[in-house]
C-alpha positions as CSV (number, residue, x, y, z in Angstrom):
1,M,0.7,20.5,22.1
2,E,-1.7,18.9,19.5
3,R,-0.2,17.4,16.9
4,R,-0.5,18.9,12.9
5,I,-0.1,16.0,10.4
6,I,-0.6,16.5,6.4
7,H,-0.7,13.1,4.3
8,I,0.0,14.3,0.8
9,D,-1.2,11.8,-1.9
10,M,-0.3,12.5,-5.6
11,D,-3.2,12.2,-8.2
12,A,-3.0,9.2,-10.3
13,F,0.8,10.1,-9.9
14,F,1.9,7.3,-12.7
15,A,-0.5,8.3,-15.3
16,S,-0.1,12.1,-14.4
17,I,3.3,11.9,-15.3
18,E,2.7,10.4,-18.7
19,Q,0.1,12.9,-19.5
20,R,2.2,16.1,-18.5
21,D,5.3,14.2,-20.4
22,N,3.1,13.7,-23.6
23,P,0.4,16.0,-24.5
24,D,-1.3,13.5,-27.1
25,L,-2.5,11.7,-23.9
26,R,-3.5,14.6,-22.3
27,G,-7.6,14.5,-21.6
28,K,-7.5,10.9,-22.5
29,P,-8.2,7.6,-20.6
30,I,-4.8,5.8,-20.4
31,I,-3.5,3.4,-17.8
32,V,0.2,2.8,-16.9
33,G,0.9,-1.2,-16.9
34,F,1.6,-3.8,-19.0
35,D,-0.6,-4.5,-22.2
36,G,-0.7,-8.2,-22.4
37,P,-3.2,-11.0,-21.7
38,R,-1.5,-11.3,-18.1
39,G,-1.2,-7.4,-17.1
40,V,-2.2,-5.7,-14.5
41,V,-3.2,-1.9,-14.4
42,S,-0.4,0.0,-12.3
43,T,-2.4,3.5,-12.3
44,A,-5.7,4.9,-14.3
45,S,-6.2,8.4,-15.4
46,Y,-9.3,9.8,-13.8
47,E,-10.3,10.1,-17.4
48,A,-10.3,6.2,-17.1
49,R,-11.7,5.9,-14.1
50,K,-15.1,7.5,-15.0
51,Y,-15.3,4.0,-17.0
52,G,-14.6,2.0,-13.9
53,V,-11.0,1.3,-14.5
54,H,-9.1,1.0,-11.4
55,S,-5.4,-0.2,-10.3
56,A,-5.0,-3.8,-9.6
57,M,-7.4,-4.5,-12.2
58,S,-6.9,-6.7,-15.1
59,V,-5.7,-4.8,-18.4
60,V,-8.3,-7.2,-20.4
61,K,-11.1,-6.2,-18.4
62,A,-10.1,-2.5,-18.6
63,K,-9.8,-2.8,-22.2
64,K,-13.4,-4.0,-22.0
65,L,-15.0,-1.0,-20.1
66,C,-12.8,1.4,-21.9
67,P,-12.5,0.2,-25.6
68,D,-10.8,3.7,-26.4
69,L,-8.1,3.2,-23.6
70,T,-4.3,3.6,-24.1
71,I,-1.9,2.1,-22.3
72,V,1.4,3.3,-21.5
73,A,4.4,1.0,-20.6
74,T,5.5,1.7,-17.0
75,N,8.8,3.5,-16.3
76,H,9.5,3.4,-13.1
77,A,12.8,4.7,-12.9
78,H,11.4,7.7,-14.2
79,Y,8.6,7.8,-11.2
80,K,11.0,7.3,-8.6
81,E,13.3,10.2,-10.2
82,V,10.1,12.8,-9.8
83,S,8.9,11.0,-6.3
84,M,12.3,12.4,-5.0
85,Q,11.5,15.9,-6.7
86,V,8.2,16.0,-5.0
87,Y,10.4,14.9,-1.7
88,D,12.7,17.5,-2.3
89,I,9.6,20.1,-1.7
90,F,8.7,18.5,1.1
91,C,12.0,19.2,2.8
92,A,11.3,23.2,2.4
93,F,8.5,22.7,5.1
94,T,9.6,20.1,7.5
95,D,12.4,17.5,8.2
96,K,9.9,15.0,9.5
97,I,8.7,13.2,6.6
98,E,7.7,9.6,6.3
99,P,7.7,8.2,3.0
100,L,4.5,5.6,2.8
101,S,4.8,4.8,-1.1
102,I,6.3,6.0,-4.3
103,D,3.5,9.0,-4.1
104,E,2.4,9.6,-0.8
105,A,3.8,10.7,2.3
106,F,3.2,11.8,5.9
107,L,4.7,15.1,7.0
108,D,4.4,16.5,10.7
109,V,4.5,20.2,10.6
110,T,3.7,20.2,14.5
111,E,6.8,22.7,15.0
112,S,7.1,24.0,11.7
113,E,5.8,27.5,10.6
114,T,3.9,27.6,13.5
115,D,2.6,31.4,12.7
116,R,0.7,29.3,9.6
117,S,-2.1,26.8,9.9
118,P,-1.7,23.5,8.7
119,E,-3.9,23.8,6.2
120,D,-1.9,27.2,4.8
121,I,1.0,24.8,4.5
122,A,-0.8,22.0,2.6
123,M,-1.9,24.6,0.2
124,A,1.6,26.3,-0.4
125,I,3.1,22.4,-0.8
126,K,0.0,21.8,-3.2
127,D,0.8,25.0,-5.3
128,R,4.7,24.0,-5.4
129,I,3.9,21.0,-6.8
130,R,1.7,22.4,-9.1
131,N,3.6,25.2,-10.2
132,E,7.1,23.0,-10.3
133,L,6.3,19.9,-11.3
134,C,2.8,20.5,-13.3
135,L,1.1,17.6,-11.0
136,T,-1.8,17.7,-8.4
137,A,-1.7,16.5,-5.3
138,S,-4.8,15.7,-2.5
139,A,-4.0,16.9,1.1
140,G,-5.6,15.5,4.3
141,I,-5.1,17.1,7.8
142,S,-5.6,16.2,11.1
143,Y,-4.1,15.6,14.6
144,N,-2.6,12.0,13.7
145,K,-1.7,10.0,10.6
146,F,-4.8,7.4,10.8
147,L,-7.3,10.4,10.2
148,A,-4.8,12.7,8.0
149,K,-4.7,9.4,5.4
150,I,-8.2,9.3,5.4
151,A,-8.7,12.8,4.9
152,S,-6.7,12.6,2.0
153,D,-9.1,10.6,-0.1
154,Y,-11.7,13.3,0.5
155,N,-12.3,16.1,-2.4
156,K,-10.0,13.9,-5.0
157,P,-8.2,14.9,-6.9
158,D,-6.3,18.1,-5.9
159,G,-8.2,18.6,-2.9
160,I,-7.5,19.4,0.7
161,F,-9.7,17.9,4.0
162,S,-9.2,18.8,7.5
163,V,-10.7,16.8,10.3
164,S,-10.3,18.6,13.9
165,S,-10.4,16.7,16.9
166,E,-13.7,18.4,17.6
167,E,-14.9,16.6,14.5
168,A,-13.2,13.4,14.7
169,L,-15.6,11.1,16.8
170,D,-19.0,12.3,14.6
171,F,-16.9,11.9,11.3
172,L,-15.4,8.4,12.0
173,A,-19.2,7.5,13.4
174,E,-20.4,7.9,9.6
175,L,-17.4,6.6,8.2
176,P,-17.9,2.8,6.2
177,I,-15.7,0.5,8.0
178,E,-14.1,0.0,4.7
179,K,-12.7,3.4,4.9
180,F,-10.5,2.5,7.8
181,W,-7.1,2.0,7.8
182,G,-6.1,-1.8,8.2
183,V,-9.8,-2.8,7.2
184,G,-9.3,-4.9,3.7
185,P,-11.8,-6.9,1.9
186,K,-11.8,-10.2,4.2
187,T,-11.5,-8.0,7.2
188,A,-14.4,-5.9,6.5
189,A,-16.5,-9.5,5.5
190,M,-16.0,-10.4,8.7
191,M,-17.2,-7.1,10.2
192,H,-20.3,-7.1,8.5
193,K,-20.7,-10.5,9.5
194,M,-20.8,-9.1,13.2
195,G,-23.1,-6.3,12.2
196,I,-20.5,-3.6,12.2
197,F,-20.5,-1.2,9.3
198,N,-19.4,1.9,10.2
199,G,-17.1,3.8,12.7
200,L,-20.2,4.0,15.0
201,Q,-21.1,0.3,15.3
202,L,-17.1,-0.4,15.8
203,R,-16.7,1.9,18.7
204,Q,-19.5,0.4,20.6
205,C,-17.7,-2.6,20.3
206,T,-15.2,-3.9,23.6
207,M,-11.3,-4.0,23.2
208,N,-11.9,-7.8,24.2
209,H,-14.5,-8.7,21.7
210,L,-12.0,-6.6,18.7
211,T,-9.1,-8.8,20.1
212,D,-10.6,-12.5,20.5
213,V,-11.8,-11.9,16.9
214,F,-8.7,-10.3,14.8
215,G,-5.9,-10.9,17.4
216,K,-3.6,-7.6,18.1
217,A,-5.3,-5.6,15.0
218,G,-8.3,-5.8,17.5
219,E,-6.6,-3.4,19.3
220,M,-5.6,-0.7,16.7
221,Y,-9.1,-0.8,15.3
222,Y,-10.7,-0.2,18.5
223,N,-8.4,2.7,19.2
224,F,-9.1,3.9,15.7
225,A,-12.8,4.0,16.0
226,R,-11.9,6.8,18.8
227,G,-9.7,8.6,16.5
228,I,-6.7,7.5,18.8
229,D,-3.4,7.3,17.0
230,D,-0.1,7.8,18.6
231,R,2.1,6.7,15.9
232,P,4.9,9.1,15.1
233,V,5.8,10.2,12.1
234,E,9.0,8.4,11.6
235,P,11.6,10.0,9.3
236,V,13.7,7.0,8.9
237,R,12.1,3.7,8.6
238,I,13.9,0.3,8.7
239,R,13.1,-2.4,6.9
240,K,11.1,-4.9,8.1
241,S,10.7,-7.4,5.3
242,V,11.9,-8.1,1.7
243,G,9.8,-9.9,-0.7
244,C,9.4,-10.4,-4.7
245,E,6.6,-11.6,-6.6
246,Q,6.2,-13.0,-10.1
247,T,2.9,-13.0,-12.3
248,F,3.0,-15.9,-15.2
249,L,2.2,-15.4,-18.6
250,T,0.0,-18.7,-18.5
251,D,-1.5,-20.2,-15.4
252,L,0.4,-23.1,-13.8
253,N,-1.2,-26.1,-12.9
254,R,1.9,-28.9,-13.2
255,K,3.8,-29.5,-10.1
256,S,6.9,-29.6,-11.9
257,A,6.2,-26.0,-13.3
258,I,5.5,-24.8,-10.2
259,Y,8.6,-25.9,-8.3
260,I,10.8,-24.4,-11.2
261,E,9.2,-20.9,-10.8
262,L,9.4,-21.3,-6.9
263,Y,13.4,-22.0,-7.4
264,H,13.6,-18.7,-9.7
265,I,11.8,-16.9,-7.2
266,V,13.7,-18.1,-4.2
267,L,16.9,-16.6,-6.2
268,E,15.3,-13.8,-6.7
269,L,14.5,-13.2,-3.5
270,M,18.2,-14.2,-2.3
271,E,19.6,-11.3,-4.8
272,R,17.2,-8.8,-3.0
273,L,18.2,-10.0,0.5
274,N,21.9,-9.5,-0.4
275,K,21.6,-6.4,-2.1
276,S,19.7,-4.7,0.9
277,K,21.6,-6.6,3.6
278,F,18.4,-7.8,5.3
279,C,18.0,-11.2,6.9
280,G,15.1,-12.3,9.0
281,H,13.4,-15.5,10.6
282,T,10.2,-15.9,9.1
283,L,9.3,-16.7,5.5
284,T,5.9,-16.4,3.8
285,L,4.5,-17.7,0.5
286,K,1.9,-15.8,-1.3
287,V,-0.1,-17.8,-3.9
288,K,-2.9,-16.4,-6.2
289,F,-5.2,-18.5,-8.2
290,H,-6.6,-18.1,-11.9
291,D,-9.6,-16.8,-10.1
292,F,-7.8,-14.4,-8.2
293,V,-8.3,-15.5,-5.2
294,Q,-5.2,-15.5,-2.8
295,V,-4.0,-17.8,-0.1
296,T,-0.8,-17.3,2.4
297,R,1.5,-19.4,4.2
298,S,4.4,-18.9,6.8
299,M,6.6,-20.4,9.0
300,T,9.6,-19.2,11.5
301,S,12.9,-20.4,11.3
302,I,15.2,-20.4,14.6
303,K,18.3,-20.2,12.0
304,P,18.2,-16.6,10.2
305,L,17.0,-17.2,6.5
306,D,20.2,-16.0,5.0
307,S,20.9,-18.2,2.1
308,K,19.5,-20.7,-0.6
309,D,20.1,-23.9,1.7
310,T,17.9,-22.2,4.3
311,I,15.1,-20.8,2.4
312,L,14.2,-23.1,-0.5
313,P,13.2,-26.1,1.6
314,L,10.9,-23.7,3.9
315,A,9.5,-22.5,0.5
316,K,8.8,-26.4,-0.4
317,T,7.4,-26.7,2.8
318,L,5.2,-23.8,2.5
319,M,4.2,-24.9,-1.1
320,E,3.1,-28.0,0.0
321,Q,0.7,-26.8,2.4
322,V,-1.3,-24.9,-0.8
323,D,-3.7,-27.3,-2.4
324,Y,-3.5,-26.3,-6.1
325,S,-4.5,-29.3,-7.8
326,S,-7.7,-28.0,-9.3
327,K,-7.0,-24.3,-9.3
328,P,-4.3,-23.2,-11.6
329,V,-1.6,-20.7,-10.1
330,R,-1.3,-17.0,-11.6
331,L,1.4,-15.6,-9.2
332,I,3.7,-16.9,-6.5
333,G,5.2,-14.5,-4.1
334,L,8.1,-14.8,-1.2
335,S,9.1,-12.5,1.4
336,V,11.8,-12.8,4.2
337,S,10.5,-10.8,7.3
338,N,10.8,-10.6,11.3
339,P,14.5,-9.2,11.0
340,H,17.3,-11.0,12.4
341,N,18.5,-7.9,13.9
342,E,16.1,-4.9,14.8
343,R,18.9,-2.5,14.6
344,Q,19.6,-3.2,10.9
345,R,21.1,-0.3,8.8
346,P,17.8,1.9,8.5
347,E,16.9,3.0,5.2
348,W,14.4,4.6,3.1
349,V,12.0,2.1,2.0
350,E,9.4,2.5,-0.8
351,G,6.5,1.0,1.2
352,T,4.4,0.0,-1.8
353,L,2.5,-2.6,0.5
354,K,-1.4,-1.8,1.6
355,F,-3.0,-2.9,4.8
356,K,-5.2,-5.2,3.0
357,D,-2.6,-7.3,1.1
358,W,-1.3,-8.2,4.6
359,E,-4.4,-8.9,6.4
360,D,-4.4,-12.7,6.7
361,F,-1.2,-12.1,8.8
362,T,-3.2,-9.5,11.6
363,T,-6.1,-11.9,11.5
364,K,-4.4,-14.7,12.3
């Protein structure tokens, strides 16, 4: 039986909640984020997007693009509460639900209400979200996760888009390479140099060629270009990493200041590791400079990274590999991955990282 996968993506989730809860904000360009010189846009309302404002943009730039912009402080606890209300609606249709982030999830409805089409099920979900929560969502439908996720980005906001197995190859042939799941800016630039700009050109590449250039990710790109994605919808996700990062109020250019902040980030990381009962072997350092250029460094330890005494020396070693002598540092992040025990306690994970954020690892 061909699978029936739905990807639900809430529309401008944080901003829409704020506009729902505050009538004065409705119809106005707003962003959710920190209002300060170092602030970054978390979510932009569709009214703000018309001015070119988007997520991950600096608040300073957003204000320049839209002088009438209203900035609302983030209320993450409230957004998480609403997210759980959305999840409760999903549960009425299937128990095979894989949250991808706080505002999106995969649903496998292959064995759910087989007398109804997946389009009818998706519309019923959207109707309940609208009627019960006064919010809108977009739905993508296909026979695998990759295509369902891409489809949900069409007809936004409040839309439905379906890609059947018969339509998949034609649909992917014209799809810009940047739209492929797992292709971030750096990977896209590499593909452009190879003459790959769309799915058809990607499909013309051999598996060996793609794996030679992109490593293990090359196999994923090869399959995606052919509409192949056998990954199941996984209701229980096992935590694969724990991390934290800090954007500084002012850029750091002195070694002493950088290492002081690194020490505090290690302490924060330790707190999160202890809280989540996670232990891994690989430490990854992320450094973002004042010009938003980002570098990553990682090392794997034979010993489990479960204490300050094991993590701090490794973090310092990684920092020594970064040349920040002429480029002030804007952000430092640390994460522990490569679980000590792959069968660690399963738990629901709010996966906020996008593929493009970690493409450095897949292309090594």
